[in-house]
C-alpha positions as CSV (number, residue, x, y, z in Angstrom):
1,X,104.0,95.1,109.9
2,X,103.1,92.6,107.2
3,X,99.7,90.9,107.3
4,X,99.4,87.6,109.1
5,X,99.6,85.7,105.8
6,X,103.0,87.3,105.0
7,X,101.7,89.5,102.2
8,X,103.8,92.6,101.8
9,X,102.4,96.0,100.8
10,X,102.8,97.0,97.2
11,X,104.0,93.5,96.4
12,X,103.0,91.3,93.5
13,X,101.2,88.2,94.7
14,X,100.1,85.1,92.9
15,X,97.0,83.0,93.4
16,X,96.5,79.7,91.8
17,X,93.8,78.2,89.7
18,X,94.0,74.7,88.4
19,X,95.8,75.5,85.2
20,X,97.5,78.8,85.6
21,X,98.9,81.5,88.0
22,X,97.1,84.8,88.3
23,X,99.0,87.9,89.7
24,X,97.9,91.1,91.4
25,X,99.4,93.9,93.3
26,X,98.6,94.7,96.9
27,X,97.8,98.2,98.1
28,X,100.5,100.4,99.6
29,X,100.8,100.4,103.4
30,X,102.3,103.8,103.9
31,X,100.9,107.3,103.2
32,X,100.4,106.7,99.5
33,X,97.1,106.9,97.9
34,X,94.8,103.9,98.0
35,X,92.2,103.9,95.1
36,X,89.1,101.7,94.8
37,X,86.0,101.7,92.8
38,X,82.6,100.9,94.4
39,X,79.4,99.6,92.9
40,X,77.0,96.7,92.9
41,X,73.9,95.0,91.6
42,X,75.7,93.9,88.4
43,X,73.6,91.2,86.8
44,X,74.2,89.4,83.5
45,X,73.8,91.6,80.4
46,X,75.8,92.9,77.5
47,X,77.1,96.0,79.4
48,X,78.9,94.0,82.2
49,X,82.2,93.9,80.3
50,X,82.0,97.6,79.6
51,X,81.4,98.4,83.3
52,X,84.3,96.2,84.5
53,X,86.6,97.8,81.9
54,X,85.5,101.3,82.9
55,X,86.2,100.5,86.6
56,X,89.6,99.0,85.7
57,X,90.5,102.2,83.7
58,X,90.5,104.1,87.0
59,X,93.5,102.1,88.0
60,X,92.1,101.1,91.4
61,X,94.0,98.9,93.9
62,X,90.7,96.9,94.3
63,X,87.1,97.0,93.3
64,X,84.2,96.7,95.8
65,X,81.1,94.8,94.5
66,X,78.2,95.6,96.8
67,X,76.1,92.5,96.4
68,X,73.5,91.0,94.0
69,X,76.3,90.1,91.5
70,X,74.8,87.4,89.2
71,X,71.4,86.9,90.8
72,X,71.8,83.2,91.3
73,X,69.6,83.5,94.5
74,X,71.7,80.9,96.3
75,X,70.7,78.1,93.9
76,X,73.5,75.5,93.5
77,X,72.4,74.8,90.0
78,X,73.1,78.4,88.9
79,X,76.8,78.1,89.5
80,X,77.4,78.7,85.7
81,X,76.3,82.3,86.2
82,X,79.3,82.8,88.4
83,X,81.5,81.0,86.0
84,X,80.4,83.4,83.3
85,X,80.9,86.5,85.5
86,X,84.4,85.4,86.6
87,X,85.4,84.7,83.0
88,X,84.4,88.3,82.1
89,X,86.2,89.6,85.2
90,X,89.3,87.8,84.4
91,X,89.3,89.3,80.9
92,X,88.5,92.9,81.7
93,X,89.5,93.5,85.4
94,X,93.2,94.1,84.5
95,X,95.6,96.9,85.2
96,X,97.1,99.0,82.3
97,X,100.7,98.4,81.2
98,X,102.6,95.4,80.0
99,X,102.0,93.4,83.2
100,X,98.2,93.4,82.9
101,X,97.9,92.5,86.6
102,X,94.5,91.4,87.9
103,X,92.5,93.7,90.1
104,X,91.3,92.2,93.3
105,X,87.6,92.3,94.3
106,X,86.1,93.0,97.8
107,X,82.7,91.3,97.9
108,X,79.6,92.3,99.8
109,X,76.7,89.9,100.2
110,X,73.3,90.9,98.8
111,X,69.9,89.3,99.0
112,X,70.0,87.9,95.4
113,X,73.3,86.1,96.3
114,X,71.8,84.0,99.0
115,X,68.1,83.3,98.2
116,X,66.3,86.7,98.0
117,X,64.6,86.1,101.3
118,X,62.9,83.0,100.0
119,X,65.0,80.6,102.1
120,X,64.3,80.3,105.8
121,X,67.2,81.4,107.9
122,X,67.2,78.0,109.7
123,X,67.7,76.2,106.3
124,X,70.5,78.5,105.0
125,X,73.3,76.2,106.2
126,X,72.2,73.4,103.8
127,X,73.0,75.6,100.8
128,X,76.4,76.1,99.3
129,X,76.1,79.8,98.4
130,X,78.7,80.3,95.6
131,X,79.5,83.9,96.7
132,X,81.1,82.5,99.9
133,X,82.8,79.6,98.2
134,X,84.4,81.9,95.6
135,X,85.2,84.8,97.9
136,X,86.1,83.6,101.4
137,X,87.2,86.9,102.7
138,X,87.1,85.7,106.3
139,X,86.8,82.0,106.6
140,X,86.4,80.1,109.9
141,X,85.2,76.7,111.0
142,X,81.8,78.0,112.2
143,X,78.7,78.9,110.3
144,X,78.2,82.6,109.5
145,X,74.9,82.2,111.4
146,X,76.7,82.1,114.7
147,X,73.6,83.1,116.7
148,X,71.2,80.7,114.9
149,X,72.9,77.4,114.1
150,X,75.5,75.0,115.6
151,X,79.0,74.6,114.0
152,X,78.8,74.0,110.2
153,X,79.9,70.8,108.6
154,X,82.2,72.6,106.3
155,X,84.4,75.7,106.1
156,X,82.3,78.7,105.7
157,X,83.1,82.4,105.1
158,X,81.9,85.1,107.4
159,X,79.8,87.7,105.6
160,X,81.4,90.7,107.3
161,X,85.0,91.7,107.3
162,X,87.4,94.7,107.9
163,X,90.2,96.1,105.7
164,X,92.9,98.6,106.6
165,X,93.7,101.0,103.7
166,X,97.1,102.5,104.0
167,X,97.9,104.3,107.3
168,X,94.8,106.5,107.8
169,X,91.7,104.8,106.4
170,X,89.7,101.6,106.8
171,X,86.8,99.9,105.1
172,X,84.2,97.9,107.0
173,X,82.1,95.4,105.0
174,X,78.8,94.5,106.6
175,X,76.1,91.9,105.9
176,X,72.7,93.6,105.7
177,X,70.9,90.5,104.6
178,X,71.9,87.1,106.1
179,X,72.8,88.3,109.6
180,X,70.1,90.9,109.9
181,X,68.8,89.3,113.1
182,X,72.3,88.6,114.5
183,X,73.9,90.6,117.3
184,X,77.2,88.9,116.7
185,X,77.9,91.1,113.7
186,X,76.9,94.3,115.5
187,X,79.1,93.6,118.5
188,X,82.0,92.8,116.1
189,X,81.4,96.1,114.3
190,X,81.4,98.0,117.5
191,X,84.8,96.7,118.4
192,X,86.2,97.3,114.9
193,X,84.9,100.9,114.8
194,X,86.2,101.6,118.3
195,X,89.7,100.6,117.1
196,X,89.5,102.8,114.0
197,X,88.2,106.0,115.7
198,X,91.6,107.7,115.5
199,X,91.9,107.1,111.7
200,X,91.3,110.0,109.3
201,X,88.5,108.1,107.6
202,X,86.4,105.0,108.2
203,X,84.1,103.9,105.5
204,X,81.4,101.2,105.5
205,X,79.7,99.3,102.7
206,X,76.7,97.1,102.8
207,X,73.8,96.0,100.5
208,X,70.4,97.1,101.8
209,X,70.3,100.8,102.4
210,X,69.6,102.8,105.6
211,X,68.0,105.5,103.3
212,X,66.5,103.9,100.2
213,X,66.7,106.1,97.1
214,X,63.5,105.0,95.4
215,X,61.4,103.3,98.0
216,X,59.4,104.5,101.0
217,X,60.0,101.3,103.0
218,X,62.9,99.0,103.8
219,X,65.3,101.3,105.6
220,X,63.8,101.3,109.1
221,X,65.3,98.0,110.2
222,X,68.7,99.0,108.9
223,X,68.5,102.4,110.7
224,X,67.6,100.6,114.0
225,X,70.5,98.3,113.6
226,X,73.2,100.6,112.4
227,X,72.4,104.3,112.6
228,X,73.5,104.9,116.2
229,X,76.7,103.0,115.7
230,X,77.6,104.9,112.5
231,X,76.8,108.2,114.1
232,X,78.7,107.6,117.3
233,X,81.8,106.6,115.4
234,X,81.4,109.4,112.8
235,X,81.6,107.2,109.7
236,X,83.2,109.2,106.9
237,X,81.2,107.6,104.0
238,X,78.7,104.8,103.7
239,X,78.1,102.9,100.4
240,X,74.6,101.6,99.9
241,X,73.2,99.5,97.1
242,X,70.1,97.4,96.3
243,X,68.0,100.2,94.7
244,X,69.7,100.2,91.3
245,X,70.0,104.0,91.3
246,X,72.9,106.5,91.8
247,X,72.5,108.4,95.1
248,X,74.8,110.8,96.8
249,X,74.0,112.8,99.9
250,X,75.7,115.0,102.4
251,X,76.6,113.3,105.7
252,X,73.5,112.2,107.6
253,X,73.3,111.8,111.4
254,X,70.1,110.3,112.7
255,X,68.3,111.2,109.5
256,X,69.5,114.9,109.4
257,X,72.2,116.6,107.4
């Protein structure tokens, strides 16, 4: 069936900016291949355009950015960093061929997107956080700190969301930073992963790693929060970020291969 917003699989959609229409193509809903590129911790430097162009050359249906995109640290005055990044994305994240369709992005929240741990959780709701304003993957009328704060004064975007990929796969996006003390997200993830147990593959992506690749600390809290859940539901692949290194391992269950 079509999604709730009426989007049809493999259909060309339009999304409006103030001055022009941008078009992209949705992923197929059948048994066809769904391709995506995954990475994160982008920053602002001369190689960003090259990286986006390289990702686009793989002809993905979408690109996952795993947090810490422009390192604005949740500062409202740094919105120009996002404007720069989006202008580069608009130029280089395009499909091949005469249509030159835009490639959608699936955004994961990282620590440098929301304050780098320097803002108290109780104060977070007073900040705009451009990542949620620009990428409202799952917007509702509550704050994304459901366990900590009353209803927000404005529409906010929940920092975790779920995407069905074709007929046999799914991608679960988790928030390893802002909701790290919240049971709401974990209960939500338990329900989603229970529903996807019969799929051929279920992947998860988040920013802070369960198994850091260059640090001896930082993964214990994530392991306590997620390892049992991932192991019980036999997650096919987990995409971790934050450490600025390439890491690839065999499947891990409770710390063992």
